[in-house]
C-alpha positions in Angstrom: 22.4 38.6 25.3 19.9 40.0 27.8 16.5 40.3 26.1 14.3 41.3 29.1 14.0 45.0 28.1 13.3 44.1 24.4 10.7 41.5 25.5 9.0 44.1 27.7 8.7 46.5 24.8 7.4 44.1 22.2 5.1 42.0 24.5 2.0 44.2 24.0 2.5 44.1 20.2 3.1 40.3 20.2 0.0 39.7 22.3 -2.1 41.8 20.0 -0.8 39.9 16.9 -1.4 36.5 18.7 -5.0 37.5 19.6 -5.6 38.6 16.0 -4.4 35.2 14.7 -6.6 33.5 17.2 -9.7 35.3 16.0 -8.8 34.4 12.4 -8.4 30.7 12.9 -9.2 27.8 15.2 -6.3 25.9 16.7 -5.7 22.5 15.1 -6.7 19.6 17.4 -3.9 17.8 19.2 -3.4 14.0 18.8 -4.7 12.0 21.7 -1.6 9.9 22.0 1.4 11.9 20.7 4.3 9.5 19.7 6.8 12.3 19.7 7.4 13.1 23.4 7.7 11.8 26.9 5.1 14.2 28.2 2.8 16.8 26.7 1.7 20.0 28.4 -1.6 19.7 30.1 -3.6 22.2 28.2 -7.4 22.3 28.0 -9.0 23.4 24.7 -10.1 27.1 24.8 -13.8 27.7 25.2 -15.1 29.2 22.0 -18.4 30.0 20.4 -19.4 30.3 16.8 -19.4 34.1 17.1 -16.0 34.6 18.7 -13.3 32.7 20.7 -12.8 33.3 24.4 -9.7 35.5 24.3 -8.9 34.9 28.0 -9.0 31.1 27.5 -6.8 31.3 24.4 -4.2 33.3 26.2 -4.2 30.9 29.1 -3.7 28.0 26.7 -0.8 29.8 25.0 0.9 30.5 28.4 0.6 26.8 29.1 2.1 25.9 25.8 5.1 28.2 26.5 6.1 26.3 29.5 9.2 24.0 29.6 8.6 20.2 30.2 10.5 16.9 30.3 11.2 17.1 26.6 13.2 20.3 27.0 15.1 18.6 29.9 16.2 15.9 27.5 17.9 18.4 25.3 19.6 20.1 28.2 22.1 17.2 28.2 23.5 18.8 25.0 24.9 21.8 26.8 28.7 21.8 26.9 31.7 21.2 24.7 32.2 18.0 22.7 34.9 16.4 20.5 33.7 14.9 17.3 35.0 12.1 15.1 33.4 12.4 11.7 33.1 9.6 9.1 31.9 10.4 5.6 30.8 7.6 3.4 30.3 7.2 -0.4 29.3 4.0 -2.2 32.3 2.1 -3.5 34.8 4.3 -1.6 36.7 4.1 1.6 35.2 6.3 4.4 37.0 9.5 5.1 37.6 10.4 8.7 38.2 13.8 10.3 38.1 15.5 13.7 36.1 18.4 14.9 34.3 20.0 17.9 31.0 21.5 18.9 29.8 23.7 21.7 26.1 23.7 22.7 24.7 26.6 24.7 21.2 27.1 26.2 19.2 30.1 25.1 15.9 31.6 26.2 15.8 29.9 29.5 16.4 26.4 28.1 13.9 26.5 25.3 16.5 26.1 22.6 20.1 24.8 22.4 22.4 26.4 19.8 25.4 24.4 18.6 28.6 26.0 17.1 30.2 23.3 15.0 33.8 23.3 13.6 35.7 20.7 11.6 38.3 20.2 9.0 38.1 18.2 5.7 39.6 17.8 2.3 37.9 19.7 -0.5 38.9 20.2 -4.2 40.3 23.7 -4.9 40.1 25.8 -8.0 42.9 23.8 -9.5 41.2 20.5 -8.8 43.7 19.5 -6.1 42.5 18.5 -2.7 43.0 21.1 0.0 42.3 21.5 3.7 38.9 23.2 4.3 37.6 24.6 7.6 34.0 23.6 8.1 31.6 25.8 10.1 28.1 25.0 11.0 25.3 26.1 13.4 22.4 24.1 14.7 19.4 24.9 16.8 17.4 22.2 18.7 14.2 22.5 20.6 10.9 21.0 21.4 7.7 22.5 20.0 4.8 22.1 22.4 2.3 23.0 19.7 3.5 20.4 17.2 4.4 18.0 20.0 7.7 17.3 18.1 11.4 17.9 18.5 12.6 20.5 16.0 16.1 21.1 14.6 17.6 23.6 12.1 21.0 23.6 10.4 23.1 26.0 8.4 26.8 26.0 7.4 29.5 27.7 5.3 29.0 25.3 2.4 25.6 26.8 1.4 23.1 29.6 2.0 20.0 27.7 3.0 18.6 26.7 6.4 17.4 23.2 6.7 14.7 22.3 9.3 13.7 18.8 10.5 11.0 17.4 12.9 11.8 14.6 15.2 10.6 12.1 17.8 12.2 10.5 20.8 12.1 6.8 21.9 12.8 6.5 25.6 13.3 2.8 25.4 16.3 3.1 23.1 17.3 6.7 24.1 17.1 7.6 20.4 16.1 10.8 18.6 14.9 10.4 15.0 14.5 13.4 12.7 13.1 13.6 9.1 13.2 16.4 6.6 14.6 17.2 3.1 17.5 19.1 1.7 17.8 21.0 -1.5 21.4 21.3 -2.7 20.4 22.3 -6.2 17.2 24.2 -7.4 14.4 21.7 -7.5 16.5 18.8 -6.5 15.0 17.9 -3.1 16.3 14.8 -1.2 14.5 13.2 1.7 16.9 12.8 4.7 16.8 11.2 8.1 19.0 11.6 11.1 19.3 9.4 14.1 20.9 10.5 17.4 21.7 7.6 19.8 22.4 8.7 23.4 24.9 6.2 25.0 25.2 8.2 28.2 25.6 11.9 29.2 29.1 12.0 27.8 28.7 10.0 24.6 26.3 10.0 21.7 26.3 9.0 18.0 24.8 10.9 15.1 23.9 9.0 11.9 22.8 10.7 8.6 20.8 9.0 5.9 19.9 10.2 2.4 17.4 8.9 -0.1 19.2 8.4 -3.4 17.2 7.0 -6.3 14.6 5.6 -3.9 17.1 3.9 -1.7 18.1 5.2 1.7 21.8 5.0 2.5 24.0 6.3 5.4 26.5 8.9 4.2 27.7 10.4 7.5 28.4 9.2 11.1 29.6 11.3 14.0 30.8 10.2 17.4 30.4 12.8 20.2 32.6 12.7 23.3 32.1 15.3 26.0 35.2 17.3 26.8 36.3 17.3 30.4 
């Protein structure tokens, strides 16, 4: 979808809102050695006084923070279509294996990557018998220059919530690690962690861990193979 016309129309309003927010609060200081990225945007702190911030400097900083960097390029390798082999695990039971696929597309000039996930699994029906169920999910991955963290969101047709996670990247092992929490039932929040290991541009592995009763256990593993 082409958003240039819409962006041109809302830009003055957005800038006005941003400036208002800037006058209401001082930006949080950035860590001197961020552990969550390969590189961080070179942004100098805006010149401010006790009376009022320097609006021009603040806008300059925000423009710098809006630029793409090496962290966004890391995510660019997601773009394309992949076959998935899904293994679901429960304590004391044999893992169940299913097949699926996902297509990742770049949006907003490479700032985010949206994944359209499809799979098939066995689920109990109204009569209690196991039936084939078509699984649909959507993910959004990006890198937040303000937080200096990778970010990911997830939604699917097995619920109505949107889960968000923050992550880091280890260039030595080519591994992304995300943490967050899910709430399957009201008030029942479960700490979760996901690990994405990049083997090469055509292969990667996703691992999902849940904290159950104070003990973390792996409940899901997905192997990704790029389609040719």
